[in-house]
N, C-alpha and C positions, 0 to 999 in steps of 0.2 A: 293471470294468476300462475300459470305453468311455466312461467319466463323469470319467477322471482320466487317459486315453491321451495328450492333446495336454499336459497337465504334465507325463507323464514325458517324452514327446518334447523339449520343453524344457528339461527338467532335464539329459537326455542330452548336449544339444547343449551347453548353458553348461559341464556337466564337460568333456565334448572341449575346448572351445575356453578356457576358462579355468583349466581344469586342466592343460594341458599346456604351458603358457607358461612354467611355472616349473621345468620338468624337463631343460634343458641349459643350459650356457654359453653365454655370447655368442660369436657370428661376426662376422667384422672382415668388411670393413671398415665396414658399412652399421649395425649396431646398436648399437658402441661412440660412433659417430659421434652418433647419437641418443640415447643417453646420455647424453655428454659435455657436449654443448650445455644441455641442461635443467639438468644438473649445474651448470653453472657459472652460469647464470641464476640459480640457487636459493646458490649460495656469494656471487655478487658482489651480488644484491638490483638485478641488471639486467634486466628482462625486456622491454627495448625493441629491443637492437642484439643479434642473436645472435653469439657467439663460440667459437672452436671453437680448445682449445689457447691460449687467452687472444688469440687474433689475430680479428679480423673475417672471417665467415663468411657470405655473402651469398649462396647458392646457394638457399634458401628462406626464404619468410615466417616468420611465429612461431607459429600456432595449434598445430601440432604438437608443437612443443619447449613450448607452456604445457600442453598435455596430458600431454605426459609428467611435466612438472615437476609436475604434481598427481598424476597417479599415484605419483612417488617420494615425495611428501610423504606420501600414505597409505601406502604400503606399505615404504617406504625403499629405499636408493638398490644394486637387485638387478635382475636380468635381467628377471624377471617384470615389474616393475612398468614396465618400458620397453616390454614387448609387450601391457601389459593394456589400451590404450587402441584397439589396433588390432584386437585380437580383441573386445572390446567393441563397437566398432566395425562389426565383420563379423557379429555376430550381431544389432545392431542394424537391419543392412541387410536381413540375413533377415526380420525383422519389418516393415519398411518395404515389401519386395515380395508379402509375404502382404496386408498393407493395400491396396497397389494391385491386386492381382489381386480382391480382395473387393470393390472400389469397382468393379470392372467386371462384376461379377458372375460370378465366376471364381472363387469360392472354393476350389475343390477343385484347381482348376491350383495356386492358390497356396500351398495345404499343401506340395504335390509341389515347386512351384517353388523354394520356401525349402531346402526339405532338398536337391535338386540343388544349390543353390547353396553350402550349408555345407560340403558332400562333395564338391565340386570340387577336385579338385587342387592346383591355383595359388590358388583362394581360401584353402584352407587353410594352403596355406605361407605367403602373405601376411599371412594374419589370425594366425598364431602366429608372425611375425618381426616384429623392432624397426625397421621401416620406417615411413613415411608416408602409404604408398599405401591401405591398409586404411581410415586416417582419411579421405584424402580422397575415396576411392568412396562412403565412406559418406554425406559431404555430398554429393555430385553424386547419390546415390541418393535422397536427404531433399528435393533440389530438382528434380529429374524427377519424383518420386511427388506432393510439392504442385502441382506445374502440372498434373497429370493432373487430381487432385481438383479443381482450379478449372477446368480445362477443362470437366469433366461438372458441374459445381455450374451450379445456376439460380439461387438467391440470389446477388444483388448483394453484398452483405456478406460472407457466407463465401467468395464467390469471391477479394475483396479479400484475405480473410483469408488464404486458402491462397496467394493470388499474393505476399503478404508472406512468407509462412513460404519459400515457391521463394526469394525475395529473399535472405532469411536463411540458407539453405544454399548460396547462391552466394556471399556472404559468407565464409563460413566456408569455403568450398572454395578462395579465392581467398587467404585467409589461411594455407593449409596450403601449398597449390603452385605461386599465383600464377595469370597468365592463363588457363589451362584451366577453372579454374572458372566464367569467363564463356563460352568459346570451345565445350567440350561443351555445355551445355543449348542453346545456339542452335544449333548443328549438328544437334541430333536434334529440335528444337522445331519450325523452319521446314520441312525436308521433311514434318513429321508433319501440319502444317497444309493444307501445299501438297495432299499426298497426302488428305486428308480434304475438300478443295476447300473450304478456310475460310481461306484465305490474308489476307482482310480481316482478319483476328483478329492477323494480325502486327503489324496497326499499330498498336494499343493494348493489347493483352495485357501487352507486356514492362514498361511504366513502372512501375510498383508493385514488381514485384521487381527493376528497375533501383535506384530510389530507397530499399527495404529494404538490398540490397546496399551501396550506398554508406555505408548510416548504421554498419553493421556493421565494414566496414572502412578508414573514414575515419579516427578516432582513432588507432590506432595508425599508420596510413601517413603519417600527417601527423607523427607523434612521432619515427618512424625518420628521417624527411627532418631534421626540426629536429636529431637527435643526430647523423646522419653523412649528410650529404648525398649521398655517394657511392653509398650504397644501392639506390636505383631506376635510375640508370644500368647500375651492374653487373647488378642483377638481370634488369631488363627486356632491357639492349640485350645483355647476353653468355650468360646463363641461358636465355633465353628466344628472341630472334631468331638469334643467332648458333648457339645450340646446335638448333633447328628447321633451316634451312639448311644449317648444315653439319657437325652433328650433335659440333662441339667446343665447350667450356664453359670455364671459367677454369682448370679442372684437370684435366680430361681428354677423350678422345674416343671419343663413343658410336654413331658412324656405323653404320649398320648396311644390308644390301640391301634392298628395298623388301618380298620375303616373309617378312623376321624373323620377324613375329608370326604368318606361318600355323603352323607346327610350334608356338608357343607357345601358342596356342589348343589346339589337338590335343590334347596334353600336357595342358594344364591342364583341359580336360574330361574326363581320366579320372577314373570309372572308367565316365561313363555313354555313352562310346563302344562298350561292351561292348554298349548297347539301340539303337546306332543302325538296324539293320534293324529296329526294333518303333517306332522314331521314324519312321521312312519311311515303314511300313506306317500309322500313324496320320495321316501327311499327304496320302498317296496318295488321289486322288480327293476331298479336301476343302482343296485347297491354296488356291483359290478362295474357298470360304468362311470358311477360318481366316483371310485376308487382308483380309475384308471387316470382321474383328473389330477395332475400335481398338486394342485392347489390344495384340494382334500386330504391328497396323500399328507402333505406336508402340514396342514392343522391337525390331523391325528395322529402326527408324533410328536407335534407340541402338545397337545389336549392329554394323548394317553400316556407318553413315555413321561412326562413332567407330573402326571399325577401318580404314577407308580412311583418316581423318585421320591416325591414327597410323604408317602404313604410309608417307603420302606424306612425313611428318618425317624428315629425316637422323638425328635423335637416336633412340635405341631403347635401351630396356632391357625385359625381359620384364615386371617388374610395371606398367608404365606401361598395357597392355591389360586391367589390372585392372576398369576400371567398365563394361568391356562384358559384365562376365559376368551381371549380374543380369538383362539382355537376355535373353542366352542360357539362361539357366535358366528363365525363362517358355519360351521357343522351345522346349524340348527337354519340359517339363513339359505341354504343349497336347500336344504327339506323343505321349507315354507316355499321358497320359489318355485322350485318343481310343480309342487302340491297345486300352488295357484296356476300352472300352465296347464293343468287339466281343465281349466273351466268349472271344477266344483267350488262348491261358496262355505269350504270351513266348516261344515256342520258339525264335524267331529269336535271343533269347539265349543258349541254351543251348551252342550249338556253342563261343561264345567263353568260355564258364564252364568247359566239360569242358577246353578247352587250357590253360586258366590252371590249373586243379586239376592236372591232367596232367603240368604244368612242373614247377610249385610242390612237388609231395608229393616227387619224387625228388630235389629242391635240399636238401628240410628234411632227408631222412634222412642224404644225405652230408653236410650241415653237422654234423648230431647227431653221426656216426660219427666225422666227421674233429676235431670238438673235443672230445668224449669221450676218444678215443683219446690224443689231447695230453695231456686233462688226468691219465690215469692213469699215461701214460709218457710223459713229458716230455723234450723232445729230440729225439725219433724222427722228428718233421715238420718241416722248416725251415718257421721262423718267417714268412717272405714268403710262404707256401702257406696258410697261416691267417687267416681272415677275422677273428677274436676271438683276440688275443694272450693270454699267460700273464700273469694276474690280471685280466683284462676277462671280465663278466658274461655268457655266452651262453646263458644258462637261459631269461631272460626275452625275449629274441628268439626263440629256439625255442617259449618256450610260445604267443607271440604269434602267431607263423607258425601253429601248430597249430590255434590257434584261428578262425584267418581262414581257413584252408583248410577248418575243418568247419564256417562259414558259409556258405562258397563251394558246398561241398558238397548243403548243405539247399538254398541257392538252385538249384542246378542240378537238384535232382531236384522241387523245389516245381510245383505247378500252378497254384494261385491266383495270378493276376498281383500282386495286394497283398501276398501272402505272398512271392513271389521278391524285389520291388522291396525288401521290409523285411530280408532277409536278406544282399541285397547291402548296404545302407546300414548295419549292424550290423557285416559284415567288415570295410567302409572304417573305419567309425568307430573299431572297436577296433584297427586297424593303425595308422591316426592317432595315436590316445592312447599306444599303444606306441612310435611312431618316437623320440620324444625320449630316451627312455632305452635305446635300442637298437642306438644307432651306436658302431661302435668307436672308443674315443679315438683311437688311432692314426691313424686316416684323417682326423681332424679336429683333429688337436693345432696345426699351424699356423694354420689360421683360427679356433682358440680359445683364442688364447696368455694370455688372462687370469689362470687357474689356476698356469698356470706363472712368471708373472710374480710374484704375488702369492707362492706359497712359496719361492719363490728368492731376492726381491729383498732381504727383509729383511736378509738374512745382511751387504749391502754398505751400505744407505742409512742415511746420517746427517742430521740436518737442514742441513748444508752441502754433502751431495752434488749436482754437477751431472749431472743427466739428461740424457742425448742419446738418440735413436730415430730409425731410418731413416723414410721417407715411410710405412709400412703400420704402422708401428710408434708414430709418434708419438701419437697418438689412443689408442690401447690404454694407453701409459703414462701418459697424462694422467689417464685414469678409473682404471687401478688403484692409482695414488699419491696422488690426488686433489690434482693438481698442474697449474696451467695455464701452468708455464715451462718446458714440455721444448723442450728446444733440438732441430732436425730437422737431422739427419744426412745426406748423400750425395745426395739427392733431394728437391723439394720438396713433390711429390705434391698432393695436394686442397688441400694448406696454402698452396701458391704465392701465390695472391692476398695473404691476409693478411702473408704475409712478405715481400711487395714493397712493402706500406706501411712507413711510419714506425714504426710496433707492432712490426715483426717485425726493425728491424735489430739484428742480432748475434744473431740464433737461430738461422740457418743456417750448418751447418759443411762444408765440402768435405774431402776426406780430406787434403790439406796443413794447412787450418784445424786439422783433430782432432789431428794432428802437434803443429804448435805449442802447441796446448793444452796436452798430455801434458807437453811439455818444459816450459813454463813455469809451469803453473799451481803451486799448493800444494792445491787442493781434491781430495778424492777425485771422479772422475769415474766414471758409470755408463752404457753406451753398451748400448742396447736395438736387435737386429737380426732380421729372417725371413730372411738371408739366409748362409749358411757363407761364401760368398766375400766378400762386405763384412767378416766377423767376421774372416777371413785378412787380408785387407788392411790390416786396423787395424793404429799402430804398435807395433813390438813396444817390450816395457819390462820391466824387471825386478818391478815394482810390479802387473802383468799378470797377471789371473786371469778364469777363465771359467765359468759354468755353461751347461748345453746341453741340448734338447729336441728331437731331429730337426732340424729348420733354425732353429730358434728359440735365441738366444745372448741372454747378459748376458755380457756383457765390462766388467771393473772394473777399476779405474788407481785404486791406493791411492796415498796421499800419499806424497813423497819420504822415504823411510827407514824406511816405516813395515814391520813386519813382517805376512808372510801369516797370517792369522788359522789 
């Protein structure tokens, strides 16, 4: 068993990440956006200028869209394909973390750090969600790992090779999210070299990575400038500098207070907060020894300086801080391993495990009793008191919670540190694998509208139907109906930049414009909205009908004189 233990662990994590990405529908607005842009690239054959709903969309460069397009060509235009590259990038980041620690002669810490990283709450949530942050984090981790390899390498030729690979990672990170691909490595490497009293190396180490990065990013950068000269002013001026200093981009306001990322990091490091006392004891009396270790200095610069940088920025989203988590995993793993080496039994974690078990066990009993009673005696319990409504499967979540509690109980009772750690990992991994298919549908139907549109719009659509959608639903409609000509109703939202350009002329409709359109046009009209108020404000007409699910509305205007089907 020991011979194949590592392969078994790797297989379990591959199953966890690549198995869970197919299990739930798209959530708006992010996942449909990062699905629709590569779909339009494939449909149009233009892989240079990003478009969303047929309109220029310059929030990010092109690498993430290329990777999603490649996955969609392999697996089809399905949700799992849009999440595949992020999940794969997260798994590869864990592998790089293990290689980095092994390079520093800390292979045991590397194994623990990889597991801690993959089972951290924020890492799993972002890694199985269809956004580009996990891909960007992988390229940054590649850059930082290869730079550390170069820093420890004695051979000049090998060092140059590692520096070139670091530059490739930097270039790919730039092509995924922009200048952060250059800024983050500099912010970590410079203080690390100063801490190591090797500041002179700052003068000559960057040139090979810089040259390699420019070689990677130059071809597309030049082509997009030739295709649309407004890309770089919009992307750098508005989506970088304006967002950094004011929090506002072209389409939204992401300004948050300085402390915004502190609860994000704390919550994102669950379940490892259960082991905080053990981690603290692992460092106690060894802090000076720990931070003489170049690996921990490197991790501290990555996790600390980057967190400070993200906190100083006015524009903040929870996913921005993801590149810090490989560093946090190394720091946590060092404390856990050093504590385990003392021969103690992680008793300090037992109280947290005990509280978790005692809180969740009654919740499990109540959940099962209430849902089972409603199953056999329907209508006796008001629907708004039920977590799962009639027709929704509550057996799988109950079984998943039972298995989770069983492993938490085993972890609480375990005395061997390795066994306790393993039980917690299995419990968390099983819960993460069961999560996508355990979400009550009625809780997410407004943020997962693709299925509603696909099931109901077919009754209304004809080849000449004019489709309009409000700002939240325009991209959903474009993806669901495989069309790039959706009119935008009521509010421009994230499509404001494209709608204000010549390509967007005639694509935006106010309430008055919709009323005029209904009065004059002979074409059928379908309006998609996620607001009951907006649906009620739409013009009345004998030819008007609608379909509804919660706050999701399909409002249909038939051509004049056509009878209701």
